[in-house]
Structure formats: structure tokens, C-alpha cells
C-alpha positions as CSV (number, residue, x, y, z in Angstrom):
1,X,-19.8,-17.5,53.9
2,X,-16.8,-16.5,56.0
3,X,-14.7,-16.1,52.9
4,X,-17.4,-14.0,51.3
5,X,-17.6,-11.8,54.4
6,X,-13.8,-11.3,54.4
7,X,-13.7,-10.5,50.7
8,X,-16.7,-8.2,51.1
9,X,-14.6,-6.2,53.6
10,X,-12.1,-5.6,50.8
11,X,-14.8,-4.2,48.5
12,X,-16.4,-2.1,51.2
13,X,-13.6,-0.6,53.4
14,X,-16.1,0.9,55.8
15,X,-16.8,-2.6,57.0
16,X,-13.5,-2.7,58.7
17,X,-14.9,-0.3,61.3
18,X,-18.1,-2.3,61.8
19,X,-19.1,-3.2,65.4
20,X,-19.6,-6.9,66.3
21,X,-23.4,-6.4,65.9
22,X,-23.0,-4.9,62.4
23,X,-20.7,-7.8,61.4
24,X,-23.3,-10.2,62.7
25,X,-26.0,-8.5,60.7
26,X,-23.8,-8.6,57.6
27,X,-23.1,-12.3,58.1
28,X,-26.9,-12.9,58.5
29,X,-27.6,-11.0,55.2
30,X,-25.0,-13.1,53.4
31,X,-26.6,-16.3,54.8
32,X,-30.0,-15.2,53.7
33,X,-28.7,-14.4,50.2
34,X,-27.1,-17.9,50.0
35,X,-30.4,-19.5,51.3
36,X,-32.5,-17.7,48.8
37,X,-30.1,-18.6,46.0
38,X,-30.3,-22.2,47.0
39,X,-34.1,-22.1,47.1
40,X,-34.2,-20.4,43.7
41,X,-31.9,-23.0,42.2
42,X,-34.0,-25.8,43.7
43,X,-37.2,-24.7,42.0
44,X,-35.4,-22.9,39.1
45,X,-37.0,-19.6,39.8
46,X,-35.2,-16.3,39.1
47,X,-38.1,-14.4,40.8
48,X,-37.5,-16.0,44.2
49,X,-33.9,-14.7,44.2
50,X,-34.4,-11.4,42.4
51,X,-37.4,-10.5,44.6
52,X,-35.4,-11.3,47.7
53,X,-32.4,-9.1,46.6
54,X,-34.7,-6.2,45.8
55,X,-36.5,-6.5,49.1
56,X,-33.1,-6.8,50.9
57,X,-31.9,-3.6,49.2
58,X,-35.0,-1.8,50.4
59,X,-34.5,-3.1,54.0
60,X,-30.8,-2.1,54.0
61,X,-31.9,1.4,52.9
62,X,-34.4,1.5,55.8
63,X,-31.6,0.5,58.2
64,X,-29.4,3.3,56.9
65,X,-27.1,1.1,54.9
66,X,-26.6,2.1,51.3
67,X,-28.3,-0.5,49.0
68,X,-25.3,-0.5,46.7
69,X,-23.4,-2.3,49.5
70,X,-25.4,-5.4,48.5
71,X,-24.0,-5.4,45.0
72,X,-20.6,-6.9,45.6
73,X,-22.0,-10.0,47.4
74,X,-23.4,-11.6,44.2
75,X,-20.1,-10.9,42.4
76,X,-18.2,-12.6,45.2
77,X,-20.5,-15.6,45.2
78,X,-20.3,-15.9,41.5
79,X,-16.5,-16.1,41.7
80,X,-16.9,-19.0,44.1
81,X,-19.6,-20.6,42.0
82,X,-17.9,-20.2,38.6
83,X,-18.5,-23.9,37.7
84,X,-22.3,-23.6,38.2
85,X,-24.0,-21.9,35.2
86,X,-27.5,-22.0,36.7
87,X,-26.2,-20.3,39.9
88,X,-24.3,-17.7,37.8
89,X,-27.5,-17.0,35.8
90,X,-29.4,-16.4,39.0
91,X,-26.7,-14.2,40.5
92,X,-26.6,-12.1,37.2
93,X,-30.4,-11.8,37.3
94,X,-30.1,-10.6,40.9
95,X,-27.5,-8.1,40.1
96,X,-29.6,-6.7,37.2
97,X,-32.7,-6.5,39.4
98,X,-30.9,-4.8,42.3
99,X,-29.1,-2.3,40.0
100,X,-32.3,-1.4,38.2
101,X,-34.1,-0.2,41.4
102,X,-33.9,3.5,42.2
């Protein structure tokens, strides 16, 4: 998750100016994404993962964080999980669901 956080900063330059609290919230968001990805893989359910990502995008919007800031995370995770086709399938489904919301 640390690698994902560091690489996310490269995709979202505004993160470089985040406070410690904002960095902690971002790390928590990444951990939740990984946890829901794991749960979805365990039970082979796209809906668990896609539903969580859509909900997370909505919560980020409420917190004043652009929902689009969520989109690089599945990309970065997919790069790390390139040898796991089921994980890649779920990440792709999550990206599609997140991108399709208004």
C-alpha cells in the first residue's frame, strides 16, 4: 500500500501538499480498496468491489475530494497485480463502474 500511495502522488500532484491527516485518510482509502478487492476475490463477486468503489466516490465527493481522484488507484493496483487475471477483471469492473457515475 505504501508503494501505491507514493505512486498515487505522482498521478495527483496536489497530494504533495496534503497534510498528515489527509495522507492518513488517503492511506485508509487505499487500505479499504485493497480489503474490498480481497473480499470480492474471495467470493468472486464483482458487485462487492464495484459497489464499494461507487460508494467511496460518493463519499469522497461529500468530503470535497474530486471523485476522479479515485480512478488512478485501480490502475496502480492492476500494475502490481498483473499476474492475477481475476484481480485485474475486478479492477477493470471497478474502473468502469466508477467512471460511469455522474
